[in-house]
NUDRENTOR-410100 format. One record per residue (C-alpha): x, y, z; residue in three letters. Coordinates in steps of 0.001 Angstrom, whole numbers, plus 500000, padded with zeros to 6 digits. Layout:
BEGIN
+--------+--------+--------+-----+
:   east :  north :     up :   r :
+--------+--------+--------+-----+
:      X :      Y :      Z : ALA :
...
+--------+--------+--------+-----+
! end
This chain:
BEGIN
+--------+--------+--------+-----+
:   east :  north :     up :   r :
+--------+--------+--------+-----+
: 193159 : 682335 : 247422 : UNK :
: 190354 : 684345 : 248876 : UNK :
: 190802 : 686972 : 251533 : UNK :
: 190822 : 686061 : 255162 : UNK :
: 187357 : 686015 : 256673 : UNK :
: 187378 : 686992 : 260356 : UNK :
: 184711 : 685542 : 262581 : UNK :
: 184178 : 686620 : 266171 : UNK :
: 182501 : 683857 : 268124 : UNK :
: 181388 : 686312 : 270761 : UNK :
: 179720 : 688515 : 268099 : UNK :
: 181285 : 691617 : 269542 : UNK :
: 180409 : 695030 : 268112 : UNK :
: 183870 : 696366 : 268869 : UNK :
: 186305 : 696622 : 265898 : UNK :
: 189199 : 694194 : 265997 : UNK :
: 192623 : 695613 : 266771 : UNK :
: 194449 : 694687 : 263567 : UNK :
: 197876 : 695816 : 264771 : UNK :
: 197573 : 693792 : 267950 : UNK :
: 196687 : 690666 : 265973 : UNK :
: 199799 : 691105 : 263823 : UNK :
: 201978 : 690744 : 266929 : UNK :
: 200414 : 687423 : 267950 : UNK :
: 202479 : 684253 : 268152 : UNK :
: 200697 : 681751 : 265935 : UNK :
: 201198 : 678054 : 266684 : UNK :
: 200270 : 674868 : 264880 : UNK :
: 198379 : 671992 : 266401 : UNK :
: 200126 : 668720 : 267246 : UNK :
: 201653 : 666963 : 264197 : UNK :
: 199562 : 663848 : 264893 : UNK :
: 196295 : 665798 : 264636 : UNK :
: 195641 : 664658 : 261010 : UNK :
: 195424 : 661050 : 262212 : UNK :
: 192661 : 661943 : 264669 : UNK :
: 190733 : 663922 : 262061 : UNK :
: 190999 : 661079 : 259535 : UNK :
: 189959 : 658249 : 261846 : UNK :
: 187027 : 657289 : 259607 : UNK :
: 189324 : 657013 : 256589 : UNK :
: 191727 : 654859 : 258604 : UNK :
: 188932 : 652533 : 259742 : UNK :
: 187567 : 652188 : 256207 : UNK :
: 191048 : 651513 : 254824 : UNK :
: 191774 : 648816 : 257396 : UNK :
: 188328 : 647298 : 256825 : UNK :
: 189036 : 647064 : 253096 : UNK :
: 192271 : 645200 : 253805 : UNK :
: 190878 : 642804 : 256408 : UNK :
: 187517 : 642097 : 254742 : UNK :
: 188792 : 639588 : 252093 : UNK :
: 190546 : 637543 : 254784 : UNK :
: 187406 : 637486 : 256946 : UNK :
: 185247 : 636403 : 254000 : UNK :
: 187679 : 633611 : 253125 : UNK :
: 187611 : 632444 : 256730 : UNK :
: 183800 : 632144 : 256836 : UNK :
: 183689 : 630477 : 253413 : UNK :
: 186278 : 627954 : 254528 : UNK :
: 188790 : 628973 : 251851 : UNK :
: 192505 : 629002 : 252502 : UNK :
: 193581 : 632537 : 253443 : UNK :
: 196258 : 634343 : 251496 : UNK :
: 199757 : 633962 : 252892 : UNK :
: 202837 : 636108 : 252490 : UNK :
: 204189 : 633526 : 250031 : UNK :
: 201082 : 633979 : 247865 : UNK :
: 201470 : 637757 : 247937 : UNK :
: 205142 : 637437 : 246978 : UNK :
: 204186 : 635588 : 243770 : UNK :
: 201996 : 638496 : 242605 : UNK :
: 203877 : 640535 : 240023 : UNK :
: 203653 : 644335 : 239663 : UNK :
: 202189 : 645905 : 236493 : UNK :
: 204637 : 645818 : 233616 : UNK :
: 203271 : 648961 : 231973 : UNK :
: 201406 : 652079 : 232949 : UNK :
: 201964 : 654596 : 235724 : UNK :
: 202568 : 651823 : 238285 : UNK :
: 205326 : 650076 : 236355 : UNK :
: 207986 : 651680 : 238565 : UNK :
: 206821 : 649546 : 241499 : UNK :
: 208930 : 646639 : 240188 : UNK :
: 211908 : 648466 : 241747 : UNK :
: 210732 : 647173 : 245164 : UNK :
: 210739 : 643541 : 244036 : UNK :
: 208469 : 641223 : 246023 : UNK :
: 207633 : 644069 : 248441 : UNK :
: 205911 : 646161 : 245769 : UNK :
: 202382 : 645378 : 247043 : UNK :
: 202943 : 646554 : 250660 : UNK :
: 204642 : 649680 : 249291 : UNK :
: 201649 : 650366 : 247045 : UNK :
: 199263 : 649963 : 249989 : UNK :
: 201304 : 652400 : 252104 : UNK :
: 201392 : 654938 : 249287 : UNK :
: 197617 : 654754 : 248798 : UNK :
: 197151 : 655240 : 252541 : UNK :
: 199421 : 658297 : 252556 : UNK :
: 197606 : 659785 : 249572 : UNK :
: 194306 : 659482 : 251449 : UNK :
: 195839 : 661398 : 254367 : UNK :
: 197222 : 664266 : 252245 : UNK :
: 194073 : 666475 : 252577 : UNK :
: 194139 : 666098 : 256353 : UNK :
: 197822 : 667025 : 256567 : UNK :
: 197140 : 670090 : 254406 : UNK :
: 194347 : 671050 : 256790 : UNK :
: 196773 : 670715 : 259697 : UNK :
: 199446 : 672747 : 257890 : UNK :
: 197112 : 675714 : 257386 : UNK :
: 195605 : 675476 : 260875 : UNK :
: 196895 : 678001 : 263453 : UNK :
: 195853 : 679231 : 266858 : UNK :
: 197037 : 682062 : 269089 : UNK :
: 196268 : 683466 : 272527 : UNK :
: 196648 : 686955 : 273961 : UNK :
: 195451 : 688623 : 277155 : UNK :
: 191832 : 688914 : 276036 : UNK :
: 191111 : 686589 : 273081 : UNK :
: 191694 : 683170 : 271569 : UNK :
: 192215 : 683087 : 267784 : UNK :
: 191941 : 680184 : 265328 : UNK :
: 192867 : 680368 : 261620 : UNK :
: 192014 : 677582 : 259202 : UNK :
: 191486 : 676916 : 255522 : UNK :
: 193714 : 676542 : 252476 : UNK :
: 191603 : 678067 : 249679 : UNK :
: 188872 : 679668 : 251768 : UNK :
: 190482 : 681033 : 254895 : UNK :
: 188547 : 681626 : 258101 : UNK :
: 189615 : 683321 : 261298 : UNK :
: 187568 : 682880 : 264465 : UNK :
: 187993 : 684755 : 267715 : UNK :
: 186554 : 684101 : 271175 : UNK :
: 186660 : 686810 : 273811 : UNK :
: 187845 : 685408 : 277123 : UNK :
: 185553 : 687677 : 279132 : UNK :
: 182600 : 685986 : 277389 : UNK :
: 183842 : 682431 : 277886 : UNK :
: 181483 : 680319 : 279989 : UNK :
: 183620 : 677186 : 280185 : UNK :
: 186686 : 675552 : 278642 : UNK :
: 186157 : 671818 : 278173 : UNK :
: 188609 : 669043 : 277307 : UNK :
: 187328 : 666463 : 274794 : UNK :
: 189254 : 663353 : 273836 : UNK :
: 188121 : 660901 : 271137 : UNK :
: 189456 : 657357 : 271362 : UNK :
: 192244 : 657805 : 268815 : UNK :
: 193256 : 661073 : 270497 : UNK :
: 193562 : 659248 : 273827 : UNK :
: 195744 : 656575 : 272226 : UNK :
: 198000 : 659248 : 270727 : UNK :
: 197996 : 661363 : 273902 : UNK :
: 196076 : 664297 : 272368 : UNK :
: 193107 : 666430 : 273447 : UNK :
: 190773 : 669119 : 272123 : UNK :
: 189961 : 672382 : 273896 : UNK :
: 186413 : 673633 : 273447 : UNK :
: 185479 : 677213 : 274366 : UNK :
: 181803 : 677803 : 275147 : UNK :
: 180999 : 681501 : 275008 : UNK :
: 177916 : 683376 : 276144 : UNK :
: 176092 : 683354 : 272813 : UNK :
: 175254 : 679639 : 272791 : UNK :
: 175882 : 676508 : 270777 : UNK :
: 176677 : 678142 : 267438 : UNK :
: 179569 : 680158 : 268861 : UNK :
: 181635 : 677377 : 270421 : UNK :
: 185288 : 677438 : 269330 : UNK :
: 187598 : 674411 : 269257 : UNK :
: 191381 : 674103 : 269273 : UNK :
: 192170 : 670696 : 267708 : UNK :
: 194428 : 668957 : 268757 : UNK :
: 197129 : 669506 : 271391 : UNK :
: 199030 : 667099 : 273556 : UNK :
: 197095 : 666270 : 276706 : UNK :
: 199721 : 667910 : 278916 : UNK :
: 199711 : 671112 : 276913 : UNK :
: 195930 : 671183 : 276707 : UNK :
: 195573 : 670930 : 280488 : UNK :
: 198282 : 673524 : 281087 : UNK :
: 196862 : 675960 : 278524 : UNK :
: 193356 : 675464 : 279886 : UNK :
: 194480 : 676248 : 283440 : UNK :
: 196279 : 679398 : 282278 : UNK :
: 193291 : 680576 : 280254 : UNK :
: 190910 : 680005 : 283160 : UNK :
: 193123 : 682247 : 285288 : UNK :
: 192802 : 684902 : 282586 : UNK :
: 189029 : 684450 : 282408 : UNK :
: 188681 : 684954 : 286158 : UNK :
: 190952 : 687995 : 286028 : UNK :
: 189002 : 689605 : 283171 : UNK :
: 185650 : 689021 : 284849 : UNK :
: 186946 : 690425 : 288137 : UNK :
: 188347 : 693538 : 286420 : UNK :
: 192063 : 692863 : 287051 : UNK :
: 194769 : 692821 : 284379 : UNK :
: 195622 : 689296 : 283152 : UNK :
: 198898 : 688020 : 281734 : UNK :
: 199153 : 686276 : 278379 : UNK :
: 198628 : 682522 : 278511 : UNK :
: 200839 : 680024 : 276770 : UNK :
: 203959 : 682162 : 276983 : UNK :
: 205986 : 679198 : 278210 : UNK :
: 205150 : 677140 : 275137 : UNK :
: 207643 : 677193 : 272320 : UNK :
: 206061 : 678512 : 269089 : UNK :
: 205606 : 676008 : 266302 : UNK :
: 206404 : 673013 : 268490 : UNK :
: 204341 : 673107 : 271666 : UNK :
: 205550 : 669796 : 273013 : UNK :
: 209296 : 670376 : 272815 : UNK :
: 209793 : 670908 : 276538 : UNK :
: 207742 : 667901 : 277684 : UNK :
: 209404 : 665657 : 275099 : UNK :
: 212899 : 666711 : 276225 : UNK :
: 212064 : 665875 : 279821 : UNK :
: 210355 : 662608 : 278879 : UNK :
: 213390 : 661514 : 276875 : UNK :
: 215420 : 661341 : 280064 : UNK :
: 213183 : 658672 : 281560 : UNK :
: 213220 : 655018 : 280853 : UNK :
: 210917 : 653779 : 278064 : UNK :
: 208902 : 651724 : 280525 : UNK :
: 208363 : 654730 : 282763 : UNK :
: 207272 : 656819 : 279795 : UNK :
: 204785 : 654144 : 278753 : UNK :
: 203380 : 653898 : 282276 : UNK :
: 203045 : 657677 : 282418 : UNK :
: 201267 : 657701 : 279046 : UNK :
: 198769 : 655067 : 280225 : UNK :
: 198157 : 656934 : 283492 : UNK :
: 197548 : 660292 : 281824 : UNK :
: 195464 : 659086 : 278901 : UNK :
: 193485 : 656170 : 280303 : UNK :
: 193433 : 656337 : 284108 : UNK :
: 192950 : 660107 : 284331 : UNK :
: 194683 : 662932 : 286181 : UNK :
: 193047 : 665031 : 288874 : UNK :
: 193466 : 668781 : 288415 : UNK :
: 194807 : 671185 : 291005 : UNK :
: 192292 : 672208 : 293644 : UNK :
: 189735 : 669549 : 292646 : UNK :
: 187737 : 667540 : 295165 : UNK :
: 185742 : 664496 : 294125 : UNK :
: 182069 : 664500 : 295110 : UNK :
: 180664 : 661434 : 293345 : UNK :
: 182076 : 658479 : 291396 : UNK :
: 179730 : 656052 : 289597 : UNK :
: 181008 : 652441 : 289749 : UNK :
: 180827 : 650427 : 286542 : UNK :
: 178730 : 647720 : 288201 : UNK :
: 176070 : 650229 : 289221 : UNK :
: 175993 : 651712 : 285706 : UNK :
: 175525 : 648279 : 284113 : UNK :
: 172860 : 647428 : 286691 : UNK :
: 170946 : 650623 : 285896 : UNK :
: 171062 : 649779 : 282187 : UNK :
: 169771 : 646276 : 282882 : UNK :
: 166845 : 647808 : 284806 : UNK :
: 166018 : 650163 : 281931 : UNK :
: 163193 : 650021 : 279418 : UNK :
: 165540 : 649613 : 276442 : UNK :
: 167132 : 646416 : 277757 : UNK :
: 163733 : 644977 : 278629 : UNK :
: 162509 : 645658 : 275077 : UNK :
: 165595 : 643979 : 273593 : UNK :
: 165096 : 640923 : 275805 : UNK :
: 161420 : 640666 : 274841 : UNK :
: 162281 : 641007 : 271152 : UNK :
: 164964 : 638318 : 271471 : UNK :
: 162526 : 635913 : 273118 : UNK :
: 159933 : 636662 : 270440 : UNK :
: 162438 : 636051 : 267643 : UNK :
: 163512 : 632725 : 269152 : UNK :
: 159866 : 631717 : 269428 : UNK :
: 159180 : 632590 : 265788 : UNK :
: 162263 : 630674 : 264684 : UNK :
: 161119 : 627558 : 266554 : UNK :
: 157384 : 627597 : 265883 : UNK :
: 157024 : 629507 : 262593 : UNK :
: 160178 : 628223 : 260899 : UNK :
: 161411 : 631737 : 260072 : UNK :
: 165120 : 632210 : 259538 : UNK :
: 167090 : 634359 : 261954 : UNK :
: 168470 : 636452 : 259102 : UNK :
: 164987 : 637393 : 257894 : UNK :
: 163859 : 638362 : 261411 : UNK :
: 166961 : 640426 : 262035 : UNK :
: 166712 : 642188 : 258669 : UNK :
: 163065 : 643114 : 259229 : UNK :
: 163837 : 644581 : 262673 : UNK :
: 167284 : 646016 : 261943 : UNK :
: 166207 : 649654 : 262379 : UNK :
: 164677 : 648918 : 265800 : UNK :
: 167759 : 647033 : 266978 : UNK :
: 170071 : 649767 : 265700 : UNK :
: 168131 : 652454 : 267575 : UNK :
: 168086 : 650494 : 270833 : UNK :
: 171773 : 649571 : 270615 : UNK :
: 172681 : 653211 : 269850 : UNK :
: 170732 : 654436 : 272877 : UNK :
: 172333 : 651830 : 275142 : UNK :
: 175804 : 652650 : 273844 : UNK :
: 175289 : 656362 : 274484 : UNK :
: 174141 : 655550 : 278000 : UNK :
: 177200 : 653354 : 278585 : UNK :
: 179676 : 655857 : 277123 : UNK :
: 178315 : 658902 : 278999 : UNK :
: 178148 : 657061 : 282319 : UNK :
: 181402 : 655096 : 282176 : UNK :
: 183848 : 656156 : 284895 : UNK :
: 181645 : 659173 : 285639 : UNK :
: 183066 : 661574 : 288218 : UNK :
: 181695 : 664816 : 289610 : UNK :
: 184274 : 667096 : 291204 : UNK :
: 184410 : 670625 : 292535 : UNK :
: 187106 : 673047 : 291388 : UNK :
: 187885 : 676772 : 291598 : UNK :
: 186080 : 677160 : 288240 : UNK :
: 182852 : 675400 : 289275 : UNK :
: 181544 : 671859 : 289052 : UNK :
: 183242 : 669455 : 286635 : UNK :
: 182034 : 666193 : 285154 : UNK :
: 184369 : 663601 : 283642 : UNK :
: 183112 : 660556 : 281788 : UNK :
: 183675 : 658361 : 278755 : UNK :
: 184555 : 654813 : 277732 : UNK :
: 186011 : 655456 : 274270 : UNK :
: 185669 : 659254 : 274001 : UNK :
: 186357 : 661097 : 277264 : UNK :
: 184867 : 664504 : 278058 : UNK :
: 185682 : 666952 : 280846 : UNK :
: 182805 : 669420 : 281175 : UNK :
: 182897 : 672535 : 283372 : UNK :
: 179685 : 673950 : 284820 : UNK :
: 180548 : 677444 : 286088 : UNK :
: 178438 : 679488 : 288471 : UNK :
: 175258 : 680856 : 286947 : UNK :
: 175078 : 678504 : 283950 : UNK :
: 172782 : 675867 : 285445 : UNK :
: 169183 : 676924 : 284776 : UNK :
: 167212 : 674095 : 286361 : UNK :
: 167703 : 670741 : 288078 : UNK :
: 165650 : 667586 : 287606 : UNK :
: 165755 : 664463 : 289792 : UNK :
: 164176 : 661288 : 288380 : UNK :
: 163693 : 657738 : 289623 : UNK :
: 162385 : 655107 : 287170 : UNK :
: 160087 : 652394 : 288470 : UNK :
: 162644 : 649559 : 288567 : UNK :
: 165278 : 651773 : 290193 : UNK :
: 163162 : 651903 : 293337 : UNK :
: 164253 : 648327 : 294013 : UNK :
: 167844 : 649553 : 294458 : UNK :
: 167155 : 653113 : 295663 : UNK :
: 168894 : 654792 : 292698 : UNK :
: 168331 : 658303 : 291328 : UNK :
: 169376 : 660375 : 288324 : UNK :
: 170166 : 664119 : 288439 : UNK :
: 170047 : 666189 : 285227 : UNK :
: 170516 : 669900 : 284572 : UNK :
: 169634 : 672431 : 281864 : UNK :
: 172522 : 674682 : 280837 : UNK :
: 172370 : 678243 : 279539 : UNK :
: 173553 : 678563 : 275953 : UNK :
: 173453 : 674830 : 275267 : UNK :
: 170327 : 673484 : 273660 : UNK :
: 169085 : 670314 : 272073 : UNK :
: 170486 : 671165 : 268656 : UNK :
: 174086 : 671283 : 269817 : UNK :
: 176280 : 668358 : 268916 : UNK :
: 177735 : 667480 : 272269 : UNK :
: 178559 : 664381 : 274265 : UNK :
: 177394 : 665994 : 277489 : UNK :
: 173930 : 664637 : 278278 : UNK :
: 173189 : 667206 : 280981 : UNK :
: 173790 : 664741 : 283803 : UNK :
: 175267 : 665553 : 287196 : UNK :
: 174575 : 661984 : 288310 : UNK :
: 173786 : 659243 : 285731 : UNK :
: 172827 : 656821 : 288508 : UNK :
: 173494 : 657163 : 292206 : UNK :
: 172333 : 656314 : 295676 : UNK :
: 170397 : 658566 : 298016 : UNK :
: 173669 : 659421 : 299754 : UNK :
: 175087 : 660620 : 296415 : UNK :
: 171947 : 662658 : 295856 : UNK :
: 172269 : 664359 : 299234 : UNK :
: 175867 : 665306 : 298395 : UNK :
: 174944 : 666842 : 295024 : UNK :
: 171733 : 668786 : 295721 : UNK :
: 173310 : 671221 : 298230 : UNK :
: 175788 : 672228 : 295511 : UNK :
: 173096 : 673311 : 293031 : UNK :
: 169993 : 674093 : 295142 : UNK :
: 169674 : 677039 : 297531 : UNK :
: 168886 : 676159 : 301138 : UNK :
: 165917 : 677401 : 303133 : UNK :
: 167908 : 680172 : 304834 : UNK :
: 168421 : 681892 : 301470 : UNK :
: 164978 : 681448 : 299971 : UNK :
: 165485 : 677892 : 298731 : UNK :
: 164104 : 674480 : 299621 : UNK :
: 164286 : 672786 : 302992 : UNK :
: 165346 : 669174 : 303464 : UNK :
: 161715 : 668268 : 304226 : UNK :
: 160549 : 669819 : 300958 : UNK :
: 163137 : 667922 : 298925 : UNK :
: 162164 : 664665 : 300618 : UNK :
: 158475 : 665372 : 299985 : UNK :
: 159251 : 666133 : 296354 : UNK :
: 160957 : 662786 : 295929 : UNK :
: 158779 : 660478 : 297996 : UNK :
: 155591 : 662085 : 299339 : UNK :
: 152102 : 662288 : 297842 : UNK :
: 149337 : 664862 : 298099 : UNK :
: 149629 : 668229 : 299802 : UNK :
: 151922 : 668953 : 302705 : UNK :
: 155504 : 670065 : 303394 : UNK :
: 154876 : 673178 : 301307 : UNK :
: 153479 : 671327 : 298254 : UNK :
: 150089 : 672114 : 296772 : UNK :
: 148176 : 669361 : 294976 : UNK :
: 145054 : 669874 : 292876 : UNK :
: 141586 : 669074 : 294190 : UNK :
: 140790 : 665394 : 293842 : UNK :
: 137304 : 665980 : 292452 : UNK :
: 138681 : 667656 : 289333 : UNK :
: 141419 : 665130 : 288667 : UNK :
: 140107 : 661755 : 289683 : UNK :
: 137845 : 661603 : 286621 : UNK :
: 140773 : 661948 : 284245 : UNK :
: 143929 : 660438 : 285747 : UNK :
: 143330 : 658622 : 289018 : UNK :
: 146671 : 656832 : 288764 : UNK :
: 148691 : 660071 : 289152 : UNK :
: 146158 : 661589 : 291514 : UNK :
: 148507 : 662292 : 294411 : UNK :
: 151936 : 662886 : 292838 : UNK :
: 151387 : 665970 : 290682 : UNK :
: 151996 : 669015 : 292868 : UNK :
: 154075 : 672184 : 293146 : UNK :
: 155769 : 674235 : 295812 : UNK :
: 156871 : 677882 : 295855 : UNK :
: 159710 : 679347 : 297897 : UNK :
: 161078 : 682900 : 297718 : UNK :
: 163713 : 681757 : 295207 : UNK :
: 162570 : 678421 : 293722 : UNK :
: 159683 : 676690 : 291966 : UNK :
: 159501 : 672954 : 292697 : UNK :
: 157332 : 670732 : 290486 : UNK :
: 156623 : 667119 : 291429 : UNK :
: 155045 : 664437 : 289257 : UNK :
: 155100 : 660909 : 287912 : UNK :
: 153974 : 657596 : 289329 : UNK :
: 155944 : 655107 : 287213 : UNK :
: 158926 : 657474 : 286952 : UNK :
: 159094 : 659892 : 289858 : UNK :
: 160213 : 663397 : 288889 : UNK :
: 161183 : 666487 : 290850 : UNK :
: 162071 : 669644 : 288925 : UNK :
: 163712 : 672620 : 290678 : UNK :
: 163903 : 675963 : 288860 : UNK :
: 164830 : 679397 : 290259 : UNK :
: 162230 : 682072 : 289570 : UNK :
: 164897 : 684229 : 287895 : UNK :
: 165674 : 681440 : 285365 : UNK :
: 162075 : 680861 : 284235 : UNK :
: 161545 : 682278 : 280759 : UNK :
: 157978 : 681149 : 280201 : UNK :
: 155074 : 679727 : 282185 : UNK :
: 152305 : 678531 : 279875 : UNK :
: 148772 : 677407 : 280793 : UNK :
: 147046 : 674951 : 278431 : UNK :
: 143396 : 673922 : 278628 : UNK :
: 141678 : 671792 : 276014 : UNK :
: 137993 : 670945 : 275594 : UNK :
: 138122 : 668126 : 278145 : UNK :
: 140023 : 670357 : 280574 : UNK :
: 137366 : 673072 : 280285 : UNK :
: 134677 : 670469 : 280852 : UNK :
: 136212 : 669085 : 284048 : UNK :
: 137904 : 672277 : 285243 : UNK :
: 141597 : 671386 : 285010 : UNK :
: 144628 : 672678 : 283064 : UNK :
: 148246 : 671794 : 282284 : UNK :
: 151155 : 674118 : 283130 : UNK :
: 154468 : 674136 : 281228 : UNK :
: 157542 : 675736 : 282817 : UNK :
: 160351 : 676649 : 280393 : UNK :
: 163833 : 677752 : 281475 : UNK :
: 166863 : 678765 : 279422 : UNK :
: 168733 : 675753 : 278070 : UNK :
: 167066 : 672670 : 276636 : UNK :
: 169114 : 669741 : 277939 : UNK :
: 166414 : 668816 : 280453 : UNK :
: 163578 : 670401 : 278487 : UNK :
: 160415 : 671975 : 279756 : UNK :
: 158780 : 670885 : 282993 : UNK :
: 155077 : 670061 : 282833 : UNK :
: 152629 : 670141 : 285724 : UNK :
: 149613 : 668146 : 284567 : UNK :
: 145973 : 668127 : 285666 : UNK :
: 145916 : 671178 : 287940 : UNK :
: 142673 : 672894 : 288951 : UNK :
: 142022 : 675923 : 286771 : UNK :
: 141805 : 678237 : 289779 : UNK :
: 145060 : 676892 : 291202 : UNK :
: 146816 : 677167 : 287823 : UNK :
: 145770 : 680799 : 287344 : UNK :
: 146817 : 681678 : 290891 : UNK :
: 150215 : 680085 : 290245 : UNK :
: 150683 : 682194 : 287102 : UNK :
: 150030 : 685391 : 289034 : UNK :
: 152186 : 684431 : 292002 : UNK :
: 155066 : 683304 : 289764 : UNK :
: 155019 : 686665 : 287968 : UNK :
: 155282 : 688448 : 291315 : UNK :
: 158129 : 686247 : 292520 : UNK :
: 159973 : 686615 : 289226 : UNK :
: 160148 : 690401 : 289678 : UNK :
: 162013 : 690069 : 292981 : UNK :
: 163982 : 686873 : 292200 : UNK :
: 167080 : 688655 : 290876 : UNK :
: 167330 : 690650 : 294085 : UNK :
: 167210 : 687426 : 296127 : UNK :
: 169935 : 685717 : 294066 : UNK :
: 172129 : 688836 : 293924 : UNK :
: 172056 : 689349 : 297689 : UNK :
: 175564 : 689151 : 299235 : UNK :
: 176392 : 686049 : 301201 : UNK :
: 174084 : 683662 : 299344 : UNK :
: 175651 : 680277 : 299969 : UNK :
: 174654 : 676659 : 299769 : UNK :
: 174621 : 674314 : 302717 : UNK :
: 178196 : 673366 : 301818 : UNK :
: 179361 : 676937 : 302442 : UNK :
: 179947 : 677858 : 298777 : UNK :
: 177966 : 679664 : 296101 : UNK :
: 175758 : 677239 : 294252 : UNK :
: 175828 : 676754 : 290498 : UNK :
: 172308 : 678169 : 290399 : UNK :
: 173442 : 681507 : 291866 : UNK :
+--------+--------+--------+-----+
! end
């Protein structure tokens, strides 16, 4: 075996305290964790068993019965000859043994997997031949999220994910704990995180959990209840959801609204048009359905994947406030609880597709610090997948500074969503420079500056309003091609930290206006940190916003 390889997810320059780590209480994950890790193997194994029966059904052949299986004899020689000891049950025993052999690597991974917690760090050890130790400093932790794949929900398990300040590559996971333990450990660790960041002395988390068997106390209590009560409690915790202490729900997206928004989306319209076209070709051109489907399989797979992601990330979506910041909960098969602490939201974007105007729906997305496009995450950067104007008015005050503290007024936000041309603090380009190029978007593209925010408006088919604090803007780029130089216009790109929403583009702006905006934005950026750091900065709801 190779030597242990320590890895600090916070990339600290401080040397690790080896003696302190030797006193840690190391604990294993839940014993059912290997089943969650091996879900793909389980699905493939079950598919291999069921596939012959399905093929016989479609061919019209008589399916195999238990009597037919009982007539099959075990091998009389070779390494499997001993199976005759089980008589007519040798085949099911062989199947079970093969299944267990496939799970052996996953159980070995679980056996060598450990985690520990002290007053300032979270440690994870893994590996049988090549050992790895990772450490996340709690004072660098941005959020602690709870992720639950479908099989984990069925088994009552959950994963804790620690996002630290260095970004996507430094996230640390503890896989898997019981859902009760995961929520309890997360709450204790968040108390430690707040204590460390405030300068007070925290107490060690997880001290009430018994080493080596974290679920012993809950199981002992659950054993005293009736089986039916235990089953009802399991369903409530793992499928209906449990609200945390101190949480207050802001928005809940009904399933009917989510399905309606998907029906009014471009992807569904394309699928419907392709289906009508395929039916027409089958009727008039005498082309088989199989040939049409095979030739367009890649297109269908991409559209179905996009629709499924939209359904899964919007299903049962809830936005709540908590002592740790805003939280989003969502998921049909895999459920995710994402925490958005103060200071991590870099920009906010409100969009309204063309067909959503019929129902008055909006979508609110955010860009997060330390979480870019390359990170494998279920969180799509959405504070509101689809919601009414009333939902929008409940969310924006939580993440956008009000006019009294250098932010946007209610009139400016309304103008950014609905108005055209200049007015209400927005500046639109001169019509003479733009009408020759893009008359259709002539009155929507505009911007507005406040002491703390840059608001960019655009889009005619899909209305867009982007809100970015001056202190969060990393780059403001002016682009001008040959046609732009000829007609005297330019495009501006605003880039903030975090890539979930991406850059914001202000198209077809007069060259003079674009250059003036660059200068003014540089001046505002110098003083923006002083505005945001001023004491008493609060949103209209009386709390610090996530943009603070």
